N, C-alpha and C positions, 0 to 999 in steps of 0.2 A: 659293267657299270652298275646294273641293278642290284646285285648282291651287296656291293660295297655301299651303294646309296642307302639300301635298307638298313645296313649295320650302322651307318652314320646317323640315320634318323632315330634308330632305337637308342643309341647312346645319348643323343640330344634330348629325347623324351625323358630320360632319367636325369641328365646333368642340368638341363635348363631349370626345372623346378627347384632343384637343390640350390643352385646359385642364386636364383631370384628370392627364394625363401630366406636364405642366409643374409642376403643384402637387405631384405625388409626387416629382419630381426636385428641385424647389426650386433654390436657388442662382441662378447667373446666368441659367440658362434661363428660370426663372420671372420673374425681375426684368425681363429684356428683353421678355418677353411683356406684362407689366403696363405697361411704358414705352410699348410700341407701342399698346396699348389707350388709354392716357392721351393720347398724342399725337393720335391720331385723334379721341378724344372732345373734347379741347380745341379742335381745329380746328372740329368740329361746333358746339360751344357758342358760339364766337365768331362763327360764321356766323349762328347764330340771333340773336345780339346785333346783328349788322350789319343784319338785317332789321327790327330795332326802331329803326333810325336811330341806334344808338349806335356809338361809335368806340373799341372796346377797343384797348389797346396789346398787340397779339397776340404779338409776340416776347417781351415781358416776362411776359405771362400764361402762355405755354407753358413758358418757362424755369422760372418759379416752380412751376408744376404738376408738371413732371418732377423738379424738385429735391426736392419732398416725397417722391416715391417712392424716389429714390436714397438720400436720407438715412435714410428709414425702414429701408432694407435695411442700410446701412452703420453707422448710429449713431442708433437711435431717439430718443435723448435730444435730438438736434439738431433734430427736427421742430418742436418748439415755438419754438425760437430762429429757425428759418427763417420760420415763420408771422409772428412779431413783426417780424422784419427786413423781410420782404416788404411787410407792411402799412405800416410806417414809411417804407420806401423809396418806396412809391407815393405816400404823402401828401406827402413832401418833393418828389417830382417834380411833384405837383399845384401846390405853392407855386412851384416854379422856373419852371413853364411857364404860370402863371396870367396872363391868362384864356384862353389858347389851349386848355388842357386842361380839359375839363368834369369836374365832380365825378362825374357819372353814368358817364363813361367810365372813371374810376379805379375806381369801385365795381364795375362789371361786369367789369373786368379782374381784380380781386381775387376776386370771386365765382367766376369761371371756374377760377382756380388752386385755390381751396379746394374747390369743388364736385367737380371732376373729379380733379385731382391729389391734393388733400388727403385725399379719401375713398378713392380707390383705393390710397393709401399703406397703408391698413389691411390690404390683402391680403398684402404681404410681412411686415407685423407679425404677422399671424395665423400665417404659416408659421414664425415664430421662436418661437412659444409651445411649451411642452412638448407633445409629440405633434402638432406643427404640421402635418404633412402630412395627418393624419386630420382635424384641425380645419378645414383649408382645403378639403379635399375635401367634408366634410360641409356646410360653408357653401355651396359651389356647389350641392350636391344639394338642400338645403333651399330655396334660392332658386328653383331650377328646378322643384321640386315645387309651390311656391306658384304660380308663373307657369302651370304646366301645369294644375293644379286650377282656377285662376281662369279660364283660357281656356276649357276644355271645359265646366265647370259654368255659366259665364256664357252660353256659346253655347246650351246645351241647356235650362237652367232659368231663365236670366236674364229677369226682367220689370221689376223696379224699379231705376231708375238714380238712385243717391243724389247723383251729381255731374254732372248733364247738361251744364252749361256748361264744366266743367273736363275731364271725360273721359266723353263720352256712351256709350262702350262698356262702362264699368264697371258692374257690378250687384252687389246684395247676395248673390245666389246665387254669383257668381264669387268674392267675398271669402270667403264661408263655405267654398266648395269648395277654395280655395287654402289656407285655414287647416287644414282637415281632412287634406288630402293631405300638408301639411308635417308635421303631427303623426305621421301614419302613417310617413312617411319617417324621421323622427327616432327613432321607436320601433323601426323595423326595422333601420336601419343605424347608429344612434348607438352601440349597444353594441359594434359591430365597429370603428368609426372613432375613437370617444372612450370607451373603457371606463372612464375615470376618472369619468364622469358617471353618476349613477343615473337611473332612469326619470323621477323627478319633475323633475330638472334638465333632462333632455332635452326633456320636454314644455314646460317653461318656455322653453327655447331655441327650440323650434319656434314657440311663440306669438309671441315677440318678433320672430323672423325674418319671420313672415307679416305682422305689423303693419308692420315696417320696409320690407319688400319692396313692399307695396301703397302705402305712403306715398311711397317713392322713385319708383314708377311714376307716381303722381299729380303729383308735383313736376315731373317731366320733361314730363308732358302739359301742365301749366300753361305751361311755357316755350314749347312748340310752339304752343299755342293763341294766345298773345300774338304769336308770330312769324308766325302764319298759315300754318303748314306741317303736313303730316300726319306726316312722318318727319324725324328730325334729319339723316339722311344716306341713302346708297344702298349702302354697302359690303356689307351682308349681305342678299342677296335673300330676300324674304319677311319679313324682320325690320325692315329700314330701316337705320339707322346704328348705330354702336357705342353711343351713348347710349340708343337705343331698346332694345337688347338687354341693356345692363348698368345701366339706370337703377335697377332694384330692388336690385342688388348694391351700388350706391353707398352706400345707407343700411344695408344688411344688414351689410356688412363691419365698420364701427365698432361696431355694436350687438353683434355676435357676439364681436368682440375683447374689449370691456370685460366682457361677461358671462363669457366663459371666463377672462379674466385674473383676475377677482375670485374665481370659485369654484375655479379651479385653484390659486391662491395660498393659499386657505384649506385646501386638502387637503394641502399640503406639510408 
């Protein structure tokens, strides 16, 4: 455990300042970082799909996923149009290539674009909210707080495993520890990063973040279990792949975005 933990900490010491610095700077620096994360995550996702004997249209899926992020930054109103256009386009391609192109291959191609690119697109959208740098930094911190609390509480106190087939390492103690540390982080840092939110709204944000983070982790675990692999990739020593490290954030980003967009709009 100790060598793996040391490697995880070393990667975190490099990655965390990079992400927080890019989030603070915003603009093209942050956009390029998210595009790089999405590109790697899409490649990992389609690799998992290939292990399930599926044949995704990888170039189309990667292009669609990256376009979600680019349009979210340039013109957020175009994201819905892209989603509809991508879906219709893939369905028309299915008709044009029938029966050579299987429906399952079309479905997994679309799922990859939406799951990785579509959900990561909420990171630049968060940055564009009022007080966007603080909102984005707090989103990262709360996600990491949940992951850290879940990891250590699960290791120390974990006995009961609610999802043994899906994710045998997950425990109730880990889930509770992740939630508690997320609430503590929100109460401690929320007033500094998002002063527009009162204590009650920050606690609500923390609870939703913890639930979304743990659900995101379980979803990616399900993909890996069906593909028969432990990690989605190898890029991050001690963590696995990009999807292994950012699986929680994939669900947290849209949840935090809509939560903040709703309450910040009511305060204007």
